[in-house]
C-alpha positions in Angstrom: 10.7 26.1 31.2 10.2 22.6 32.5 7.5 21.9 29.9 9.9 22.6 27.1 12.6 20.4 28.6 10.2 17.5 28.8 9.2 18.0 25.2 12.9 18.1 24.2 13.4 14.7 26.0 10.4 13.2 24.3 11.8 14.1 20.9 15.3 12.9 21.7 13.9 9.5 22.9 11.9 9.3 19.7 14.9 10.2 17.5 17.2 7.7 19.4 14.6 5.0 18.8 14.4 5.8 15.1 18.2 6.0 14.8 18.4 2.4 16.0 15.9 1.3 13.5 17.6 3.2 10.7 20.8 1.5 11.6 19.1 -1.9 11.4 17.4 -1.1 8.1 19.2 -2.1 4.9 17.7 0.6 2.7 16.2 4.0 3.5 14.2 6.5 1.4 13.7 10.2 2.0 10.5 12.1 1.3 10.6 15.9 1.4 8.2 18.7 0.8 7.9 22.3 1.9 5.2 24.8 3.0 4.8 28.2 4.5 3.7 28.4 8.2 1.5 31.0 9.8 4.5 33.4 10.3 5.3 33.2 6.6 8.4 31.1 7.3 9.3 28.2 4.9 9.1 24.8 6.7 10.8 21.8 5.2 9.3 18.5 6.2 11.6 15.5 6.1 10.1 11.9 6.2 12.2 8.7 6.2 10.9 5.5 4.8 12.3 2.0 5.6 11.3 -1.6 6.2 10.6 -2.8 9.7 9.1 -6.2 10.5 8.7 -7.0 6.8 6.5 -4.0 6.2 7.3 -0.4 4.9 7.4 2.3 7.6 7.2 6.1 7.1 8.4 8.1 10.1 8.5 11.8 10.5 12.0 13.1 11.0 11.7 16.9 11.6 10.6 20.3 10.4 13.5 22.5 9.3 13.1 26.2 8.8 14.9 27.1 5.4 16.1 30.4 4.3 17.7 29.5 0.9 14.9 28.1 -1.2 17.1 27.4 -4.3 17.7 23.8 -5.4 21.2 23.8 -3.9 20.2 25.4 -0.7 17.4 22.9 -0.1 19.6 19.9 -1.1 22.3 21.1 1.4 19.6 21.3 4.2 18.7 17.5 3.6 22.4 16.5 3.4 23.2 18.4 6.7 20.3 17.0 8.6 20.9 13.3 7.4 24.7 13.5 7.9 24.8 12.5 11.6 22.9 9.3 10.9 25.3 7.7 8.4 22.8 6.9 5.7 25.1 7.6 2.7 25.2 4.0 1.6 21.5 3.2 2.5 19.6 5.8 0.6 17.9 4.2 -2.4 15.0 6.6 -3.3 13.9 10.2 -2.9 10.4 11.6 -3.3 9.4 15.2 -4.0 6.5 17.1 -5.5 6.5 18.1 -9.2 7.9 21.7 -8.7 11.0 22.7 -10.7 13.0 23.6 -7.6 12.5 20.2 -6.3 12.8 18.0 -9.4 14.1 20.1 -12.2 17.5 20.0 -13.9 19.0 22.2 -11.2 16.6 21.1 -8.4 17.1 19.2 -5.2 16.6 15.8 -6.8 19.4 16.3 -9.4 21.8 17.7 -6.8 21.1 15.1 -4.2 21.4 12.3 -6.7 24.8 13.5 -8.0 26.2 12.9 -4.5 24.9 9.3 -4.1 26.2 6.1 -5.6 23.0 4.0 -5.6 19.7 4.2 -7.6 18.4 7.3 -5.6 17.1 8.8 -8.7 13.6 7.2 -8.4 10.9 9.8 -8.3 7.6 7.9 -7.9 5.8 11.0 -6.6 5.9 12.7 -10.0 3.3 10.4 -11.4 0.8 11.0 -8.5 1.5 14.8 -8.7 1.0 14.8 -12.4 -2.3 12.9 -12.2 -3.5 15.3 -9.5 -2.6 18.2 -11.7 -4.5 16.8 -14.6 -7.6 16.2 -12.4 -7.3 19.8 -11.1 -7.2 21.2 -14.6 -10.2 19.2 -15.7 -12.2 20.4 -12.7 -11.3 24.0 -13.4 -12.1 23.8 -17.1 -15.5 22.4 -16.1 -16.0 25.2 -13.6 -14.9 27.8 -16.3 -17.5 26.5 -18.8 -20.3 26.8 -16.1 -19.3 30.3 -15.2 -19.2 31.4 -18.9 -22.6 30.0 -19.4 -23.9 31.9 -16.4 -22.4 35.3 -17.1 -21.6 35.2 -20.7 -18.2 36.4 -22.1 -18.2 39.6 -20.1 -15.6 38.3 -17.7 -12.4 36.4 -18.6 -11.4 33.6 -16.2 -7.7 32.7 -16.6 -7.2 30.3 -13.7 -7.7 27.1 -15.8 -5.4 28.3 -18.4 -2.7 29.1 -15.8 -3.2 25.5 -14.5 -2.8 24.1 -18.0 0.5 26.0 -18.3 1.7 24.5 -15.0 0.9 21.1 -16.3 2.8 21.8 -19.4 5.8 22.8 -17.4 5.7 19.6 -15.3 5.4 17.6 -18.5 8.5 19.4 -20.2 10.7 19.3 -17.0 9.7 16.0 -15.4 8.5 13.5 -17.9 11.8 13.0 -19.9 13.6 12.3 -16.7 11.0 9.9 -15.4 10.9 8.0 -18.7 14.7 7.6 -18.4 14.2 6.0 -15.0 11.1 4.0 -15.8 13.3 1.1 -16.9 14.4 0.7 -13.3 10.9 0.6 -12.1 10.1 -2.2 -14.6 13.3 -4.0 -13.8 12.5 -4.3 -10.1 9.2 -5.9 -10.9 11.1 -9.2 -11.7 10.5 -10.2 -8.0 6.9 -9.2 -8.0 4.8 -12.4 -7.6 2.1 -10.9 -9.9 4.6 -11.1 -12.8 6.0 -14.6 -12.2 3.6 -16.3 -14.7 4.0 -13.6 -17.2 7.8 -13.6 -17.3 8.5 -17.4 -16.9 12.2 -16.8 -18.0 14.8 -14.6 -16.4 14.8 -11.2 -18.1 18.5 -10.6 -18.5 18.1 -6.9 -19.5 16.1 -6.1 -16.4 18.8 -7.9 -14.3 21.4 -5.7 -15.9 19.5 -2.6 -15.0 19.1 -3.7 -11.4 22.8 -4.5 -11.0 23.8 -1.3 -12.7 21.8 0.9 -10.2 22.4 -1.2 -7.1 26.1 -2.4 -7.1 25.7 -4.3 -3.9 23.4 -6.9 -5.6 25.3 -9.9 -7.0 24.1 -10.7 -10.5 24.7 -14.4 -10.5 23.1 -15.1 -7.2 20.1 -13.0 -8.2 19.5 -14.9 -11.4 19.8 -18.2 -9.6 17.3 -17.2 -6.9 14.8 -15.8 -9.4 15.0 -19.0 -11.4 13.9 -20.9 -8.3 11.1 -18.4 -7.6 9.8 -18.8 -11.2 10.0 -22.6 -11.1 8.7 -23.4 -7.6 4.9 -23.3 -7.3 5.1 -22.7 -3.6 6.1 -19.1 -4.4 3.0 -18.6 -6.6 0.3 -19.3 -4.1 -2.0 -16.9 -2.2 0.3 -16.4 0.8 3.0 -15.1 -1.5 0.8 -13.2 -4.0 2.2 -9.7 -3.2 5.7 -8.2 -2.6 4.9 -7.8 1.1 3.6 -11.4 1.5 6.6 -12.8 -0.3 9.1 -10.9 1.8 7.2 -11.9 4.9 7.1 -15.5 3.9 10.9 -15.6 3.2 11.6 -14.2 6.6 9.1 -16.3 8.5 10.4 -19.4 6.8 14.1 -18.5 7.5 14.9 -18.5 3.8 16.5 -15.1 3.8 19.9 -16.7 3.5 18.9 -18.7 0.5 17.3 -15.7 -1.2 19.5 -13.0 0.1 19.6 -11.0 -3.3 15.9 -11.4 -4.0 15.4 -10.2 -0.4 17.4 -7.0 -1.3 15.3 -6.3 -4.3 12.1 -6.9 -2.3 13.3 -4.5 0.4 14.1 -1.9 -2.3 10.6 -2.1 -3.6 9.1 -1.8 -0.2 11.3 1.1 1.0 10.5 3.1 -2.2 7.8 5.7 -1.8 5.1 6.0 -4.3 3.6 9.5 -3.2 4.3 12.4 -1.0 1.2 12.0 1.3 3.1 11.7 4.5 4.8 15.2 4.3 1.3 16.6 3.5 0.1 14.8 6.6 2.8 16.5 8.7 1.8 19.9 7.2 -1.8 19.5 8.5 -0.2 18.9 12.0 2.0 21.9 11.5 -1.1 24.1 11.0 -2.7 22.7 14.1 0.3 23.3 16.2 1.6 26.6 14.9 -1.4 28.9 14.8 -1.9 32.6 15.0 -2.3 32.2 18.7 0.9 30.1 19.1 3.0 31.7 16.4 6.3 31.9 18.5 6.6 28.1 18.8 10.3 27.1 18.4 11.5 24.5 16.0 12.5 22.0 18.8 9.1 22.4 20.4 7.4 22.2 17.0 9.1 18.8 16.3 8.2 17.4 19.7 4.6 18.3 19.4 4.4 17.0 15.8 5.8 13.7 17.1 3.2 13.5 19.9 0.4 14.4 17.4 1.3 12.3 14.4 2.9 9.2 16.0 1.2 9.0 19.4 0.3 5.3 18.6 4.1 4.5 18.2 4.8 6.1 21.6 1.9 4.3 23.4 3.1 0.9 22.0 6.5 1.2 23.6 6.0 0.3 27.3 9.5 1.8 28.2 9.0 5.1 26.4 7.8 7.0 29.6 10.6 5.6 31.6 13.2 6.6 29.0 11.9 10.2 28.9 11.8 10.4 32.7 15.4 9.1 33.0 16.6 11.5 30.3 14.9 14.4 32.0 16.2 13.5 35.4 19.8 13.2 34.1 20.0 16.6 32.6 22.7 18.8 34.0 22.6 22.1 35.9 19.6 21.2 38.0 18.8 22.9 41.3 17.0 19.7 42.5 18.3 16.1 42.4 15.9 13.7 40.7 17.9 10.6 40.6 18.3 8.5 43.7 19.9 5.2 44.4 17.9 2.3 45.7 18.3 1.6 49.3 
């Protein structure tokens, strides 16, 4: 159908644009989560995060239907989907929910990390998911108490206790690994302007941690650049009070050459995700697109419609987007009608 062909062209133009920006980005992070659609098929949402124009950007990549839901199966899906984009040396972080299949010892995170050479073990989403689990348990316990007061002890409510067990599982499987990686989080804070006055001197142990996890960072240059940051008051003013503002200031002042290593650490901080909210946002779109009335939607059409729904602002900001789609549509092969004409 012509409608599906146009949707395919829209998604292809979107992916080509994102591919160019991924190529220009120094570091990339991947956010992944899965859900079950209306047809009871497992849908994997892949989100890519990188820095563009001195600000972090999270872009929907695609939905992938998965059949093998084991840790190795899901990890292989991510590797296969990212392989054509040559991100092997750019991936610096990954973010999943707190489930064992995602972040356990044999989960996606461990398998994916074993195939990378940079500090891709960062799992910031664990904290937010852990806090969310605690809040949920607290609410259920309160509800349990209210029901017991209303009906006495004739009915046993087990949901809060099941949630408590889930939290214990998260603690036992996730917390040890996160604590092991927490040193890296603290080490990256050496370029956080909020820490300049507290640190005052160069923390050598934190520098060691950064260089160990990110081999492309030069230790000597990083120490020298940090020393300038700590000693110069112009880097401790309001317009450089946050990581984003400092990174923007260095770029606008054309100081990226002088602070090349600091710029790398700042970009790592900006590219590192702190939650899994973006995949959850894509799941809301999935439920709107693939409903009971439209349960035969193909994966290609699903991805194109998701882009139009979630990132329509990005599409409307590109004045050439419509022309690119029309040109791609007109240049497709095996057409009965000729859509491309030469100017007279």
